mmJSON file of the N, C-alpha and C atoms, coordinates in Angstrom:
{"data_MODEL":{"atom_site":{
"group_PDB":["ATOM","ATOM","ATOM","ATOM","ATOM","ATOM","ATOM","ATOM","ATOM","ATOM","ATOM","ATOM","ATOM","ATOM","ATOM","ATOM","ATOM","ATOM","ATOM","ATOM","ATOM","ATOM","ATOM","ATOM","ATOM","ATOM","ATOM","ATOM","ATOM","ATOM","ATOM","ATOM","ATOM","ATOM","ATOM","ATOM","ATOM","ATOM","ATOM","ATOM","ATOM","ATOM","ATOM","ATOM","ATOM","ATOM","ATOM","ATOM","ATOM","ATOM","ATOM","ATOM","ATOM","ATOM","ATOM","ATOM","ATOM","ATOM","ATOM","ATOM","ATOM","ATOM","ATOM","ATOM","ATOM","ATOM","ATOM","ATOM","ATOM","ATOM","ATOM","ATOM","ATOM","ATOM","ATOM","ATOM","ATOM","ATOM","ATOM","ATOM","ATOM","ATOM","ATOM","ATOM","ATOM","ATOM","ATOM","ATOM","ATOM","ATOM","ATOM","ATOM","ATOM","ATOM","ATOM","ATOM","ATOM","ATOM","ATOM","ATOM","ATOM","ATOM","ATOM","ATOM","ATOM","ATOM","ATOM","ATOM","ATOM","ATOM","ATOM","ATOM","ATOM","ATOM","ATOM","ATOM","ATOM","ATOM","ATOM","ATOM","ATOM","ATOM","ATOM","ATOM","ATOM","ATOM","ATOM","ATOM","ATOM","ATOM","ATOM","ATOM","ATOM","ATOM","ATOM","ATOM","ATOM","ATOM","ATOM","ATOM","ATOM","ATOM","ATOM","ATOM","ATOM","ATOM","ATOM","ATOM","ATOM","ATOM","ATOM","ATOM","ATOM","ATOM","ATOM","ATOM","ATOM","ATOM","ATOM","ATOM","ATOM","ATOM","ATOM","ATOM","ATOM","ATOM","ATOM","ATOM","ATOM","ATOM","ATOM","ATOM","ATOM","ATOM","ATOM","ATOM","ATOM","ATOM","ATOM","ATOM","ATOM","ATOM","ATOM","ATOM","ATOM","ATOM","ATOM","ATOM","ATOM","ATOM","ATOM","ATOM","ATOM","ATOM","ATOM","ATOM","ATOM","ATOM","ATOM","ATOM","ATOM","ATOM","ATOM","ATOM","ATOM","ATOM","ATOM","ATOM","ATOM","ATOM","ATOM","ATOM","ATOM","ATOM","ATOM","ATOM","ATOM","ATOM","ATOM","ATOM","ATOM","ATOM","ATOM","ATOM","ATOM","ATOM","ATOM","ATOM","ATOM","ATOM","ATOM","ATOM","ATOM","ATOM"],
"id":[1,2,3,4,5,6,7,8,9,10,11,12,13,14,15,16,17,18,19,20,21,22,23,24,25,26,27,28,29,30,31,32,33,34,35,36,37,38,39,40,41,42,43,44,45,46,47,48,49,50,51,52,53,54,55,56,57,58,59,60,61,62,63,64,65,66,67,68,69,70,71,72,73,74,75,76,77,78,79,80,81,82,83,84,85,86,87,88,89,90,91,92,93,94,95,96,97,98,99,100,101,102,103,104,105,106,107,108,109,110,111,112,113,114,115,116,117,118,119,120,121,122,123,124,125,126,127,128,129,130,131,132,133,134,135,136,137,138,139,140,141,142,143,144,145,146,147,148,149,150,151,152,153,154,155,156,157,158,159,160,161,162,163,164,165,166,167,168,169,170,171,172,173,174,175,176,177,178,179,180,181,182,183,184,185,186,187,188,189,190,191,192,193,194,195,196,197,198,199,200,201,202,203,204,205,206,207,208,209,210,211,212,213,214,215,216,217,218,219,220,221,222,223,224,225,226,227,228,229,230,231,232,233,234],
"type_symbol":["N","C","C","N","C","C","N","C","C","N","C","C","N","C","C","N","C","C","N","C","C","N","C","C","N","C","C","N","C","C","N","C","C","N","C","C","N","C","C","N","C","C","N","C","C","N","C","C","N","C","C","N","C","C","N","C","C","N","C","C","N","C","C","N","C","C","N","C","C","N","C","C","N","C","C","N","C","C","N","C","C","N","C","C","N","C","C","N","C","C","N","C","C","N","C","C","N","C","C","N","C","C","N","C","C","N","C","C","N","C","C","N","C","C","N","C","C","N","C","C","N","C","C","N","C","C","N","C","C","N","C","C","N","C","C","N","C","C","N","C","C","N","C","C","N","C","C","N","C","C","N","C","C","N","C","C","N","C","C","N","C","C","N","C","C","N","C","C","N","C","C","N","C","C","N","C","C","N","C","C","N","C","C","N","C","C","N","C","C","N","C","C","N","C","C","N","C","C","N","C","C","N","C","C","N","C","C","N","C","C","N","C","C","N","C","C","N","C","C","N","C","C","N","C","C","N","C","C","N","C","C","N","C","C"],
"label_atom_id":["N","CA","C","N","CA","C","N","CA","C","N","CA","C","N","CA","C","N","CA","C","N","CA","C","N","CA","C","N","CA","C","N","CA","C","N","CA","C","N","CA","C","N","CA","C","N","CA","C","N","CA","C","N","CA","C","N","CA","C","N","CA","C","N","CA","C","N","CA","C","N","CA","C","N","CA","C","N","CA","C","N","CA","C","N","CA","C","N","CA","C","N","CA","C","N","CA","C","N","CA","C","N","CA","C","N","CA","C","N","CA","C","N","CA","C","N","CA","C","N","CA","C","N","CA","C","N","CA","C","N","CA","C","N","CA","C","N","CA","C","N","CA","C","N","CA","C","N","CA","C","N","CA","C","N","CA","C","N","CA","C","N","CA","C","N","CA","C","N","CA","C","N","CA","C","N","CA","C","N","CA","C","N","CA","C","N","CA","C","N","CA","C","N","CA","C","N","CA","C","N","CA","C","N","CA","C","N","CA","C","N","CA","C","N","CA","C","N","CA","C","N","CA","C","N","CA","C","N","CA","C","N","CA","C","N","CA","C","N","CA","C","N","CA","C","N","CA","C","N","CA","C","N","CA","C","N","CA","C","N","CA","C","N","CA","C","N","CA","C","N","CA","C"],
"label_alt_id":[null,null,null,null,null,null,null,null,null,null,null,null,null,null,null,null,null,null,null,null,null,null,null,null,null,null,null,null,null,null,null,null,null,null,null,null,null,null,null,null,null,null,null,null,null,null,null,null,null,null,null,null,null,null,null,null,null,null,null,null,null,null,null,null,null,null,null,null,null,null,null,null,null,null,null,null,null,null,null,null,null,null,null,null,null,null,null,null,null,null,null,null,null,null,null,null,null,null,null,null,null,null,null,null,null,null,null,null,null,null,null,null,null,null,null,null,null,null,null,null,null,null,null,null,null,null,null,null,null,null,null,null,null,null,null,null,null,null,null,null,null,null,null,null,null,null,null,null,null,null,null,null,null,null,null,null,null,null,null,null,null,null,null,null,null,null,null,null,null,null,null,null,null,null,null,null,null,null,null,null,null,null,null,null,null,null,null,null,null,null,null,null,null,null,null,null,null,null,null,null,null,null,null,null,null,null,null,null,null,null,null,null,null,null,null,null,null,null,null,null,null,null,null,null,null,null,null,null,null,null,null,null,null,null],
"label_comp_id":["MET","MET","MET","ARG","ARG","ARG","LEU","LEU","LEU","SER","SER","SER","VAL","VAL","VAL","ILE","ILE","ILE","VAL","VAL","VAL","PRO","PRO","PRO","ALA","ALA","ALA","TYR","TYR","TYR","ASN","ASN","ASN","GLU","GLU","GLU","GLU","GLU","GLU","ALA","ALA","ALA","SER","SER","SER","ILE","ILE","ILE","VAL","VAL","VAL","GLU","GLU","GLU","LEU","LEU","LEU","LEU","LEU","LEU","ARG","ARG","ARG","ARG","ARG","ARG","VAL","VAL","VAL","ARG","ARG","ARG","ALA","ALA","ALA","GLN","GLN","GLN","SER","SER","SER","VAL","VAL","VAL","SER","SER","SER","GLY","GLY","GLY","VAL","VAL","VAL","GLU","GLU","GLU","ILE","ILE","ILE","GLU","GLU","GLU","ILE","ILE","ILE","VAL","VAL","VAL","VAL","VAL","VAL","VAL","VAL","VAL","ASP","ASP","ASP","ASP","ASP","ASP","GLY","GLY","GLY","SER","SER","SER","LYS","LYS","LYS","ASP","ASP","ASP","GLY","GLY","GLY","THR","THR","THR","LEU","LEU","LEU","ALA","ALA","ALA","LEU","LEU","LEU","LEU","LEU","LEU","GLU","GLU","GLU","LYS","LYS","LYS","ASN","ASN","ASN","ALA","ALA","ALA","GLY","GLY","GLY","LEU","LEU","LEU","TYR","TYR","TYR","ASP","ASP","ASP","GLN","GLN","GLN","LEU","LEU","LEU","VAL","VAL","VAL","LYS","LYS","LYS","GLN","GLN","GLN","GLY","GLY","GLY","LYS","LYS","LYS","ASN","ASN","ASN","GLY","GLY","GLY","GLY","GLY","GLY","LYS","LYS","LYS","ALA","ALA","ALA","VAL","VAL","VAL","ALA","ALA","ALA","ALA","ALA","ALA","ARG","ARG","ARG","LEU","LEU","LEU","TYR","TYR","TYR","VAL","VAL","VAL","ARG","ARG","ARG"],
"label_asym_id":["A","A","A","A","A","A","A","A","A","A","A","A","A","A","A","A","A","A","A","A","A","A","A","A","A","A","A","A","A","A","A","A","A","A","A","A","A","A","A","A","A","A","A","A","A","A","A","A","A","A","A","A","A","A","A","A","A","A","A","A","A","A","A","A","A","A","A","A","A","A","A","A","A","A","A","A","A","A","A","A","A","A","A","A","A","A","A","A","A","A","A","A","A","A","A","A","A","A","A","A","A","A","A","A","A","A","A","A","A","A","A","A","A","A","A","A","A","A","A","A","A","A","A","A","A","A","A","A","A","A","A","A","A","A","A","A","A","A","A","A","A","A","A","A","A","A","A","A","A","A","A","A","A","A","A","A","A","A","A","A","A","A","A","A","A","A","A","A","A","A","A","A","A","A","A","A","A","A","A","A","A","A","A","A","A","A","A","A","A","A","A","A","A","A","A","A","A","A","A","A","A","A","A","A","A","A","A","A","A","A","A","A","A","A","A","A","A","A","A","A","A","A","A","A","A","A","A","A","A","A","A","A","A","A"],
"label_entity_id":["1","1","1","1","1","1","1","1","1","1","1","1","1","1","1","1","1","1","1","1","1","1","1","1","1","1","1","1","1","1","1","1","1","1","1","1","1","1","1","1","1","1","1","1","1","1","1","1","1","1","1","1","1","1","1","1","1","1","1","1","1","1","1","1","1","1","1","1","1","1","1","1","1","1","1","1","1","1","1","1","1","1","1","1","1","1","1","1","1","1","1","1","1","1","1","1","1","1","1","1","1","1","1","1","1","1","1","1","1","1","1","1","1","1","1","1","1","1","1","1","1","1","1","1","1","1","1","1","1","1","1","1","1","1","1","1","1","1","1","1","1","1","1","1","1","1","1","1","1","1","1","1","1","1","1","1","1","1","1","1","1","1","1","1","1","1","1","1","1","1","1","1","1","1","1","1","1","1","1","1","1","1","1","1","1","1","1","1","1","1","1","1","1","1","1","1","1","1","1","1","1","1","1","1","1","1","1","1","1","1","1","1","1","1","1","1","1","1","1","1","1","1","1","1","1","1","1","1","1","1","1","1","1","1"],
"label_seq_id":[1,1,1,2,2,2,3,3,3,4,4,4,5,5,5,6,6,6,7,7,7,8,8,8,9,9,9,10,10,10,11,11,11,12,12,12,13,13,13,14,14,14,15,15,15,16,16,16,17,17,17,18,18,18,19,19,19,20,20,20,21,21,21,22,22,22,23,23,23,24,24,24,25,25,25,26,26,26,27,27,27,28,28,28,29,29,29,30,30,30,31,31,31,32,32,32,33,33,33,34,34,34,35,35,35,36,36,36,37,37,37,38,38,38,39,39,39,40,40,40,41,41,41,42,42,42,43,43,43,44,44,44,45,45,45,46,46,46,47,47,47,48,48,48,49,49,49,50,50,50,51,51,51,52,52,52,53,53,53,54,54,54,55,55,55,56,56,56,57,57,57,58,58,58,59,59,59,60,60,60,61,61,61,62,62,62,63,63,63,64,64,64,65,65,65,66,66,66,67,67,67,68,68,68,69,69,69,70,70,70,71,71,71,72,72,72,73,73,73,74,74,74,75,75,75,76,76,76,77,77,77,78,78,78],
"pdbx_PDB_ins_code":[null,null,null,null,null,null,null,null,null,null,null,null,null,null,null,null,null,null,null,null,null,null,null,null,null,null,null,null,null,null,null,null,null,null,null,null,null,null,null,null,null,null,null,null,null,null,null,null,null,null,null,null,null,null,null,null,null,null,null,null,null,null,null,null,null,null,null,null,null,null,null,null,null,null,null,null,null,null,null,null,null,null,null,null,null,null,null,null,null,null,null,null,null,null,null,null,null,null,null,null,null,null,null,null,null,null,null,null,null,null,null,null,null,null,null,null,null,null,null,null,null,null,null,null,null,null,null,null,null,null,null,null,null,null,null,null,null,null,null,null,null,null,null,null,null,null,null,null,null,null,null,null,null,null,null,null,null,null,null,null,null,null,null,null,null,null,null,null,null,null,null,null,null,null,null,null,null,null,null,null,null,null,null,null,null,null,null,null,null,null,null,null,null,null,null,null,null,null,null,null,null,null,null,null,null,null,null,null,null,null,null,null,null,null,null,null,null,null,null,null,null,null,null,null,null,null,null,null,null,null,null,null,null,null],
"Cartn_x":[-65.621,-64.907,-65.649,-64.877,-65.456,-65.089,-66.084,-65.898,-66.171,-65.195,-65.368,-65.712,-66.837,-67.265,-66.986,-66.095,-65.724,-66.558,-67.273,-68.136,-67.614,-66.828,-66.41,-67.603,-67.82,-68.988,-68.611,-68.969,-68.792,-70.051,-70.768,-72.0,-72.966,-73.239,-74.111,-75.476,-75.888,-77.135,-78.329,-78.408,-79.573,-79.623,-78.481,-78.485,-77.855,-77.189,-76.404,-77.259,-78.415,-79.247,-79.721,-80.201,-80.655,-79.492,-78.348,-77.177,-76.825,-76.791,-76.448,-77.514,-78.764,-79.83,-79.633,-79.28,-79.083,-77.856,-76.793,-75.602,-75.905,-76.576,-76.909,-77.802,-78.637,-79.554,-78.853,-77.614,-76.884,-76.475,-76.412,-75.913,-75.191,-74.155,-73.383,-73.192,-73.556,-73.471,-72.054,-71.959,-70.672,-69.799,-70.346,-69.559,-70.245,-69.493,-69.98,-69.607,-70.604,-70.352,-70.276,-69.146,-68.899,-68.95,-69.734,-69.837,-69.146,-68.159,-67.416,-67.641,-68.192,-68.426,-67.344,-66.732,-65.744,-66.35,-66.737,-67.244,-66.048,-65.982,-64.827,-65.013,-65.419,-65.571,-66.791,-67.884,-69.111,-69.539,-70.072,-70.541,-72.069,-72.749,-74.216,-74.663,-75.791,-76.317,-75.926,-74.935,-74.532,-74.161,-73.316,-72.848,-74.0,-74.907,-76.069,-76.941,-77.142,-77.925,-77.231,-75.922,-75.18,-75.318,-75.175,-75.286,-76.702,-77.703,-79.096,-79.411,-78.703,-78.945,-77.777,-77.256,-76.063,-76.252,-77.466,-77.707,-77.461,-77.242,-77.041,-75.589,-74.674,-73.257,-72.619,-71.405,-70.706,-69.724,-69.165,-68.194,-68.267,-68.083,-68.054,-66.721,-66.004,-64.738,-65.001,-64.684,-64.923,-63.605,-63.545,-62.379,-62.785,-62.124,-62.521,-62.379,-61.46,-61.168,-61.343,-61.98,-62.197,-60.875,-60.652,-59.435,-59.717,-60.99,-61.362,-61.703,-62.487,-62.956,-61.816,-60.792,-59.671,-58.958,-58.757,-58.122,-59.016,-60.308,-61.25,-61.234,-61.192,-61.183,-59.893,-58.793,-57.502,-57.396,-58.211,-58.107,-58.375,-59.213,-59.566,-58.819,-57.618,-56.82,-56.325,-56.582,-56.137,-54.817],
"Cartn_y":[10.789,11.583,11.49,11.529,11.488,12.772,13.312,14.474,14.041,14.207,13.873,15.137,15.105,16.219,15.802,16.515,16.218,17.118,16.498,17.245,17.056,18.022,17.929,18.28,17.49,17.707,17.636,18.667,18.679,19.294,18.482,18.935,19.595,18.891,19.39,18.708,18.207,17.452,18.165,19.466,20.216,20.342,20.17,20.467,19.406,18.409,17.486,16.688,16.226,15.409,16.241,17.437,18.304,18.668,18.975,19.299,18.13,16.923,15.752,15.471,15.677,15.51,16.463,17.684,18.68,18.37,17.936,17.564,16.344,15.351,14.124,14.43,15.447,15.797,16.466,16.889,17.55,16.551,17.011,16.161,17.019,16.446,17.078,16.021,16.334,15.366,14.802,13.479,12.814,12.785,13.237,13.292,12.463,11.54,10.765,11.53,11.836,12.592,11.624,11.668,10.853,11.79,11.418,12.238,11.506,12.178,11.627,12.551,12.01,12.789,12.425,13.445,13.241,13.789,12.876,13.311,13.657,14.906,15.447,15.357,14.169,13.964,14.644,14.674,15.334,14.83,15.747,15.421,15.341,15.803,15.755,14.496,14.514,13.341,13.222,13.98,13.967,12.571,11.891,10.569,9.576,9.589,8.689,8.988,10.263,10.629,10.176,10.323,9.88,8.375,7.642,6.18,5.766,6.485,6.191,6.531,7.496,7.973,7.652,6.455,6.057,6.126,6.087,6.16,7.534,8.537,9.893,10.203,9.322,9.557,8.239,8.325,7.133,6.578,7.452,7.001,7.892,7.27,7.998,7.724,8.797,8.697,9.242,8.439,8.856,9.256,10.515,11.018,11.126,10.42,10.367,11.671,12.521,13.747,14.945,15.983,17.183,17.874,18.118,18.811,20.053,20.319,21.467,21.032,21.852,21.482,21.322,22.136,22.016,20.681,20.263,18.968,17.84,17.939,16.912,16.794,17.905,17.88,17.268,17.478,16.921,15.428,14.881,13.472,12.572,13.033,12.194,12.698,12.225,12.574,11.282,11.111,9.885,10.126],
"Cartn_z":[-65.901,-64.93,-63.594,-62.508,-61.168,-60.417,-59.75,-58.892,-57.464,-56.592,-55.178,-54.41,-53.715,-52.862,-51.433,-50.776,-49.397,-48.491,-47.543,-46.631,-45.208,-44.693,-43.3,-42.409,-41.364,-40.51,-39.029,-38.305,-36.85,-36.242,-35.491,-34.834,-35.831,-36.906,-37.971,-37.952,-36.792,-36.666,-37.306,-37.158,-37.64,-39.167,-39.838,-41.278,-42.174,-41.632,-42.461,-43.445,-43.045,-43.937,-45.123,-44.884,-45.976,-46.9,-46.344,-47.158,-48.076,-47.526,-48.332,-49.389,-49.07,-50.072,-51.24,-50.93,-51.988,-52.841,-52.216,-52.983,-53.848,-53.279,-54.015,-55.22,-55.125,-56.207,-57.396,-57.213,-58.289,-59.359,-60.582,-61.656,-62.684,-63.237,-64.292,-65.356,-66.566,-67.648,-67.774,-67.752,-67.91,-66.668,-65.54,-64.303,-63.229,-62.641,-61.505,-60.237,-59.424,-58.193,-57.019,-56.327,-55.133,-53.926,-52.918,-51.705,-50.565,-49.991,-48.86,-47.667,-46.585,-45.373,-44.361,-43.787,-42.727,-41.448,-40.544,-39.242,-38.376,-37.966,-37.244,-35.728,-35.272,-33.828,-33.249,-33.976,-33.513,-32.138,-31.343,-29.99,-29.925,-30.967,-30.984,-31.726,-32.351,-33.03,-34.502,-34.939,-36.355,-36.829,-36.113,-36.54,-36.631,-35.674,-35.715,-36.929,-37.24,-38.422,-39.699,-39.748,-40.925,-41.116,-40.04,-40.134,-40.546,-40.081,-40.421,-41.886,-42.434,-43.795,-44.729,-44.606,-45.362,-46.877,-47.363,-48.794,-49.397,-48.566,-49.065,-49.411,-49.059,-49.336,-49.743,-50.252,-50.723,-49.701,-48.902,-47.911,-46.677,-45.513,-44.246,-43.574,-43.275,-42.551,-41.157,-40.147,-38.766,-38.121,-37.718,-36.999,-35.541,-34.675,-33.272,-32.518,-32.944,-32.207,-33.14,-32.643,-33.449,-33.743,-35.017,-35.424,-36.243,-36.492,-37.312,-38.724,-39.417,-40.752,-41.75,-41.665,-42.603,-42.427,-41.193,-40.927,-41.42,-41.164,-41.608,-43.132,-43.834,-45.296,-45.825,-45.147,-45.58,-45.321,-44.417,-44.08,-45.267,-46.166,-47.303,-48.526,-48.705,-49.864,-50.471,-51.744,-52.416,-53.081],
"occupancy":[1.0,1.0,1.0,1.0,1.0,1.0,1.0,1.0,1.0,1.0,1.0,1.0,1.0,1.0,1.0,1.0,1.0,1.0,1.0,1.0,1.0,1.0,1.0,1.0,1.0,1.0,1.0,1.0,1.0,1.0,1.0,1.0,1.0,1.0,1.0,1.0,1.0,1.0,1.0,1.0,1.0,1.0,1.0,1.0,1.0,1.0,1.0,1.0,1.0,1.0,1.0,1.0,1.0,1.0,1.0,1.0,1.0,1.0,1.0,1.0,1.0,1.0,1.0,1.0,1.0,1.0,1.0,1.0,1.0,1.0,1.0,1.0,1.0,1.0,1.0,1.0,1.0,1.0,1.0,1.0,1.0,1.0,1.0,1.0,1.0,1.0,1.0,1.0,1.0,1.0,1.0,1.0,1.0,1.0,1.0,1.0,1.0,1.0,1.0,1.0,1.0,1.0,1.0,1.0,1.0,1.0,1.0,1.0,1.0,1.0,1.0,1.0,1.0,1.0,1.0,1.0,1.0,1.0,1.0,1.0,1.0,1.0,1.0,1.0,1.0,1.0,1.0,1.0,1.0,1.0,1.0,1.0,1.0,1.0,1.0,1.0,1.0,1.0,1.0,1.0,1.0,1.0,1.0,1.0,1.0,1.0,1.0,1.0,1.0,1.0,1.0,1.0,1.0,1.0,1.0,1.0,1.0,1.0,1.0,1.0,1.0,1.0,1.0,1.0,1.0,1.0,1.0,1.0,1.0,1.0,1.0,1.0,1.0,1.0,1.0,1.0,1.0,1.0,1.0,1.0,1.0,1.0,1.0,1.0,1.0,1.0,1.0,1.0,1.0,1.0,1.0,1.0,1.0,1.0,1.0,1.0,1.0,1.0,1.0,1.0,1.0,1.0,1.0,1.0,1.0,1.0,1.0,1.0,1.0,1.0,1.0,1.0,1.0,1.0,1.0,1.0,1.0,1.0,1.0,1.0,1.0,1.0,1.0,1.0,1.0,1.0,1.0,1.0,1.0,1.0,1.0,1.0,1.0,1.0],
"B_iso_or_equiv":[0.0,0.0,0.0,0.0,0.0,0.0,0.0,0.0,0.0,0.0,0.0,0.0,0.0,0.0,0.0,0.0,0.0,0.0,0.0,0.0,0.0,0.0,0.0,0.0,0.0,0.0,0.0,0.0,0.0,0.0,0.0,0.0,0.0,0.0,0.0,0.0,0.0,0.0,0.0,0.0,0.0,0.0,0.0,0.0,0.0,0.0,0.0,0.0,0.0,0.0,0.0,0.0,0.0,0.0,0.0,0.0,0.0,0.0,0.0,0.0,0.0,0.0,0.0,0.0,0.0,0.0,0.0,0.0,0.0,0.0,0.0,0.0,0.0,0.0,0.0,0.0,0.0,0.0,0.0,0.0,0.0,0.0,0.0,0.0,0.0,0.0,0.0,0.0,0.0,0.0,0.0,0.0,0.0,0.0,0.0,0.0,0.0,0.0,0.0,0.0,0.0,0.0,0.0,0.0,0.0,0.0,0.0,0.0,0.0,0.0,0.0,0.0,0.0,0.0,0.0,0.0,0.0,0.0,0.0,0.0,0.0,0.0,0.0,0.0,0.0,0.0,0.0,0.0,0.0,0.0,0.0,0.0,0.0,0.0,0.0,0.0,0.0,0.0,0.0,0.0,0.0,0.0,0.0,0.0,0.0,0.0,0.0,0.0,0.0,0.0,0.0,0.0,0.0,0.0,0.0,0.0,0.0,0.0,0.0,0.0,0.0,0.0,0.0,0.0,0.0,0.0,0.0,0.0,0.0,0.0,0.0,0.0,0.0,0.0,0.0,0.0,0.0,0.0,0.0,0.0,0.0,0.0,0.0,0.0,0.0,0.0,0.0,0.0,0.0,0.0,0.0,0.0,0.0,0.0,0.0,0.0,0.0,0.0,0.0,0.0,0.0,0.0,0.0,0.0,0.0,0.0,0.0,0.0,0.0,0.0,0.0,0.0,0.0,0.0,0.0,0.0,0.0,0.0,0.0,0.0,0.0,0.0,0.0,0.0,0.0,0.0,0.0,0.0,0.0,0.0,0.0,0.0,0.0,0.0],
"pdbx_formal_charge":[null,null,null,null,null,null,null,null,null,null,null,null,null,null,null,null,null,null,null,null,null,null,null,null,null,null,null,null,null,null,null,null,null,null,null,null,null,null,null,null,null,null,null,null,null,null,null,null,null,null,null,null,null,null,null,null,null,null,null,null,null,null,null,null,null,null,null,null,null,null,null,null,null,null,null,null,null,null,null,null,null,null,null,null,null,null,null,null,null,null,null,null,null,null,null,null,null,null,null,null,null,null,null,null,null,null,null,null,null,null,null,null,null,null,null,null,null,null,null,null,null,null,null,null,null,null,null,null,null,null,null,null,null,null,null,null,null,null,null,null,null,null,null,null,null,null,null,null,null,null,null,null,null,null,null,null,null,null,null,null,null,null,null,null,null,null,null,null,null,null,null,null,null,null,null,null,null,null,null,null,null,null,null,null,null,null,null,null,null,null,null,null,null,null,null,null,null,null,null,null,null,null,null,null,null,null,null,null,null,null,null,null,null,null,null,null,null,null,null,null,null,null,null,null,null,null,null,null,null,null,null,null,null,null],
"auth_seq_id":[1,1,1,2,2,2,3,3,3,4,4,4,5,5,5,6,6,6,7,7,7,8,8,8,9,9,9,10,10,10,11,11,11,12,12,12,13,13,13,14,14,14,15,15,15,16,16,16,17,17,17,18,18,18,19,19,19,20,20,20,21,21,21,22,22,22,23,23,23,24,24,24,25,25,25,26,26,26,27,27,27,28,28,28,29,29,29,30,30,30,31,31,31,32,32,32,33,33,33,34,34,34,35,35,35,36,36,36,37,37,37,38,38,38,39,39,39,40,40,40,41,41,41,42,42,42,43,43,43,44,44,44,45,45,45,46,46,46,47,47,47,48,48,48,49,49,49,50,50,50,51,51,51,52,52,52,53,53,53,54,54,54,55,55,55,56,56,56,57,57,57,58,58,58,59,59,59,60,60,60,61,61,61,62,62,62,63,63,63,64,64,64,65,65,65,66,66,66,67,67,67,68,68,68,69,69,69,70,70,70,71,71,71,72,72,72,73,73,73,74,74,74,75,75,75,76,76,76,77,77,77,78,78,78],
"auth_comp_id":["MET","MET","MET","ARG","ARG","ARG","LEU","LEU","LEU","SER","SER","SER","VAL","VAL","VAL","ILE","ILE","ILE","VAL","VAL","VAL","PRO","PRO","PRO","ALA","ALA","ALA","TYR","TYR","TYR","ASN","ASN","ASN","GLU","GLU","GLU","GLU","GLU","GLU","ALA","ALA","ALA","SER","SER","SER","ILE","ILE","ILE","VAL","VAL","VAL","GLU","GLU","GLU","LEU","LEU","LEU","LEU","LEU","LEU","ARG","ARG","ARG","ARG","ARG","ARG","VAL","VAL","VAL","ARG","ARG","ARG","ALA","ALA","ALA","GLN","GLN","GLN","SER","SER","SER","VAL","VAL","VAL","SER","SER","SER","GLY","GLY","GLY","VAL","VAL","VAL","GLU","GLU","GLU","ILE","ILE","ILE","GLU","GLU","GLU","ILE","ILE","ILE","VAL","VAL","VAL","VAL","VAL","VAL","VAL","VAL","VAL","ASP","ASP","ASP","ASP","ASP","ASP","GLY","GLY","GLY","SER","SER","SER","LYS","LYS","LYS","ASP","ASP","ASP","GLY","GLY","GLY","THR","THR","THR","LEU","LEU","LEU","ALA","ALA","ALA","LEU","LEU","LEU","LEU","LEU","LEU","GLU","GLU","GLU","LYS","LYS","LYS","ASN","ASN","ASN","ALA","ALA","ALA","GLY","GLY","GLY","LEU","LEU","LEU","TYR","TYR","TYR","ASP","ASP","ASP","GLN","GLN","GLN","LEU","LEU","LEU","VAL","VAL","VAL","LYS","LYS","LYS","GLN","GLN","GLN","GLY","GLY","GLY","LYS","LYS","LYS","ASN","ASN","ASN","GLY","GLY","GLY","GLY","GLY","GLY","LYS","LYS","LYS","ALA","ALA","ALA","VAL","VAL","VAL","ALA","ALA","ALA","ALA","ALA","ALA","ARG","ARG","ARG","LEU","LEU","LEU","TYR","TYR","TYR","VAL","VAL","VAL","ARG","ARG","ARG"],
"auth_asym_id":["A","A","A","A","A","A","A","A","A","A","A","A","A","A","A","A","A","A","A","A","A","A","A","A","A","A","A","A","A","A","A","A","A","A","A","A","A","A","A","A","A","A","A","A","A","A","A","A","A","A","A","A","A","A","A","A","A","A","A","A","A","A","A","A","A","A","A","A","A","A","A","A","A","A","A","A","A","A","A","A","A","A","A","A","A","A","A","A","A","A","A","A","A","A","A","A","A","A","A","A","A","A","A","A","A","A","A","A","A","A","A","A","A","A","A","A","A","A","A","A","A","A","A","A","A","A","A","A","A","A","A","A","A","A","A","A","A","A","A","A","A","A","A","A","A","A","A","A","A","A","A","A","A","A","A","A","A","A","A","A","A","A","A","A","A","A","A","A","A","A","A","A","A","A","A","A","A","A","A","A","A","A","A","A","A","A","A","A","A","A","A","A","A","A","A","A","A","A","A","A","A","A","A","A","A","A","A","A","A","A","A","A","A","A","A","A","A","A","A","A","A","A","A","A","A","A","A","A","A","A","A","A","A","A"],
"auth_atom_id":["N","CA","C","N","CA","C","N","CA","C","N","CA","C","N","CA","C","N","CA","C","N","CA","C","N","CA","C","N","CA","C","N","CA","C","N","CA","C","N","CA","C","N","CA","C","N","CA","C","N","CA","C","N","CA","C","N","CA","C","N","CA","C","N","CA","C","N","CA","C","N","CA","C","N","CA","C","N","CA","C","N","CA","C","N","CA","C","N","CA","C","N","CA","C","N","CA","C","N","CA","C","N","CA","C","N","CA","C","N","CA","C","N","CA","C","N","CA","C","N","CA","C","N","CA","C","N","CA","C","N","CA","C","N","CA","C","N","CA","C","N","CA","C","N","CA","C","N","CA","C","N","CA","C","N","CA","C","N","CA","C","N","CA","C","N","CA","C","N","CA","C","N","CA","C","N","CA","C","N","CA","C","N","CA","C","N","CA","C","N","CA","C","N","CA","C","N","CA","C","N","CA","C","N","CA","C","N","CA","C","N","CA","C","N","CA","C","N","CA","C","N","CA","C","N","CA","C","N","CA","C","N","CA","C","N","CA","C","N","CA","C","N","CA","C","N","CA","C","N","CA","C","N","CA","C","N","CA","C","N","CA","C","N","CA","C","N","CA","C","N","CA","C"],
"pdbx_PDB_model_num":[1,1,1,1,1,1,1,1,1,1,1,1,1,1,1,1,1,1,1,1,1,1,1,1,1,1,1,1,1,1,1,1,1,1,1,1,1,1,1,1,1,1,1,1,1,1,1,1,1,1,1,1,1,1,1,1,1,1,1,1,1,1,1,1,1,1,1,1,1,1,1,1,1,1,1,1,1,1,1,1,1,1,1,1,1,1,1,1,1,1,1,1,1,1,1,1,1,1,1,1,1,1,1,1,1,1,1,1,1,1,1,1,1,1,1,1,1,1,1,1,1,1,1,1,1,1,1,1,1,1,1,1,1,1,1,1,1,1,1,1,1,1,1,1,1,1,1,1,1,1,1,1,1,1,1,1,1,1,1,1,1,1,1,1,1,1,1,1,1,1,1,1,1,1,1,1,1,1,1,1,1,1,1,1,1,1,1,1,1,1,1,1,1,1,1,1,1,1,1,1,1,1,1,1,1,1,1,1,1,1,1,1,1,1,1,1,1,1,1,1,1,1,1,1,1,1,1,1,1,1,1,1,1,1]
}}}
């Protein structure tokens, strides 16, 4: 079974790396955890930090314009 964790991020430079480390450290027996980060048009250094720390997540979705966390979370729907 796979569990997708969607992390909407807007100007989260101060906390995004630690948050992703903590999510990545989680484990559930028999469950593959996929981390998808949606950058919601951040204006600070969030996107650069995400690109530098690509090993902490499985997929990065870049939204050019800020639409709010709810919109960012909805962007990644399979």
